[in-house]
C-alpha positions as CSV (number, residue, x, y, z in Angstrom):
1,X,172.3,49.6,89.3
2,X,174.3,46.4,89.5
3,X,173.6,44.0,92.2
4,X,176.6,42.2,93.6
5,X,177.1,39.4,95.9
6,X,178.1,40.0,99.5
7,X,181.7,39.8,100.1
8,X,183.2,36.8,101.6
9,X,186.5,37.0,103.4
10,X,189.3,35.4,101.8
11,X,190.0,32.3,103.8
12,X,193.7,31.2,104.1
13,X,194.2,27.7,102.5
14,X,194.8,26.2,106.1
15,X,191.5,27.5,107.0
16,X,189.8,25.9,104.0
17,X,191.4,22.6,104.7
18,X,190.5,22.8,108.4
19,X,187.0,23.6,107.5
20,X,186.8,20.7,104.8
21,X,188.3,18.3,107.4
22,X,185.7,19.5,109.9
23,X,182.7,18.9,107.5
24,X,183.9,15.5,106.5
25,X,184.1,14.4,110.1
26,X,180.5,15.3,110.5
27,X,179.6,13.9,107.3
28,X,181.2,10.6,108.2
29,X,180.2,10.6,111.8
30,X,181.1,7.0,112.4
31,X,181.3,7.4,116.3
32,X,184.6,5.9,116.5
33,X,187.1,6.9,119.2
34,X,189.3,8.6,116.7
35,X,186.5,10.6,115.3
36,X,185.0,11.6,118.4
37,X,188.4,12.8,119.8
38,X,188.9,14.8,116.5
39,X,185.2,16.3,116.9
40,X,186.1,17.2,120.5
41,X,189.2,19.1,119.5
42,X,187.3,21.1,116.8
43,X,184.5,22.0,119.3
44,X,186.9,23.2,121.8
45,X,187.2,26.2,119.5
46,X,183.3,27.1,120.0
47,X,182.6,30.5,118.4
48,X,185.8,30.6,116.2
49,X,184.6,27.1,114.8
50,X,181.2,28.6,114.0
51,X,182.7,31.8,112.3
52,X,185.0,29.5,110.2
53,X,182.3,27.4,109.0
54,X,180.0,30.1,108.3
55,X,182.7,31.8,106.1
56,X,183.5,28.5,104.5
57,X,180.0,27.5,104.0
58,X,179.3,31.1,102.3
59,X,182.4,30.5,100.1
60,X,181.3,26.9,99.2
61,X,177.9,27.7,98.4
62,X,178.9,30.7,96.2
63,X,181.7,29.1,94.3
64,X,181.1,25.4,94.3
65,X,177.5,24.7,94.4
66,X,175.2,25.1,91.5
67,X,172.3,23.0,89.9
68,X,172.5,24.9,86.9
69,X,174.3,23.3,83.9
70,X,176.7,25.7,82.1
71,X,174.8,25.8,79.0
72,X,172.0,27.4,81.0
73,X,174.0,29.8,82.6
74,X,172.3,32.8,81.0
75,X,168.7,31.6,81.6
76,X,166.3,33.1,83.8
77,X,166.6,29.9,86.1
78,X,170.2,30.4,86.5
79,X,169.7,34.0,87.8
80,X,167.1,32.9,90.1
81,X,169.6,30.1,91.4
82,X,172.2,32.6,91.7
83,X,170.1,35.0,94.0
84,X,169.1,31.8,96.1
85,X,172.7,30.9,96.6
86,X,173.6,34.6,97.5
87,X,170.8,34.8,100.1
88,X,171.5,31.3,101.5
89,X,175.2,32.1,101.7
90,X,174.4,35.4,103.5
91,X,172.2,34.0,106.0
92,X,174.5,31.0,106.9
93,X,177.3,33.2,107.6
94,X,174.9,35.7,109.7
95,X,173.7,32.6,111.6
96,X,177.2,31.4,112.3
97,X,178.5,34.8,113.3
98,X,175.4,35.5,115.6
99,X,174.7,31.9,117.1
100,X,178.4,31.1,117.9
101,X,179.4,27.9,119.5
102,X,180.3,24.4,118.3
103,X,176.6,23.5,118.1
104,X,175.9,26.1,115.4
105,X,179.1,24.8,113.5
106,X,177.7,21.2,113.6
107,X,174.2,22.3,112.3
108,X,175.9,24.4,109.7
109,X,178.0,21.5,108.5
110,X,175.2,19.4,108.3
111,X,173.3,22.1,106.2
112,X,176.3,22.2,103.8
113,X,176.4,18.4,103.4
114,X,172.7,18.5,102.4
115,X,173.5,21.0,99.9
116,X,176.4,19.0,98.5
117,X,174.3,15.9,98.3
118,X,171.7,17.6,96.3
119,X,174.2,18.2,93.5
120,X,176.9,15.7,93.8
121,X,179.1,13.5,96.2
122,X,180.3,15.2,99.3
123,X,183.8,13.6,99.1
124,X,184.3,14.9,95.5
125,X,183.4,18.5,96.8
126,X,185.7,18.4,99.5
127,X,188.4,17.0,97.5
128,X,187.9,19.9,94.8
129,X,188.1,22.4,97.7
130,X,191.1,21.0,99.3
131,X,192.8,21.0,95.9
132,X,191.9,24.7,95.3
133,X,193.3,25.4,98.9
134,X,196.7,23.9,97.8
135,X,196.7,25.7,94.2
136,X,200.0,27.3,93.7
137,X,201.4,25.7,96.7
138,X,203.8,22.4,96.9
139,X,201.7,19.4,97.6
140,X,201.5,18.2,101.2
141,X,203.3,14.9,102.1
142,X,201.1,12.1,102.4
């Protein structure tokens, strides 16, 4: 019997970019007036923000975060890591869907940042994710 990972809804590029922007704000958290206003705007969405961050987090964990080098992809440790990522993704998503609200989104973003810091730099991950969100689309004007 073949085990498959839980299905993650396909997020639109705009949703991926929005989620990445939110995670970056939580990561920076400089406390400037601009950052505070931007976070307040995100938090006004409450449950929708939590849902987005849960789905984004599950996608990020499943598709971007791995501590297993490619040359060990067929090893037992890679299998175990894959299962851990699958379970973490599932629970993160459930947590965001059940808990609702901006506070849940904030905590989930912190969890994702911790995961990203374990394996690489947060900024590089967010840049990669944003790049994929624009794959096949014209680049946005800077």
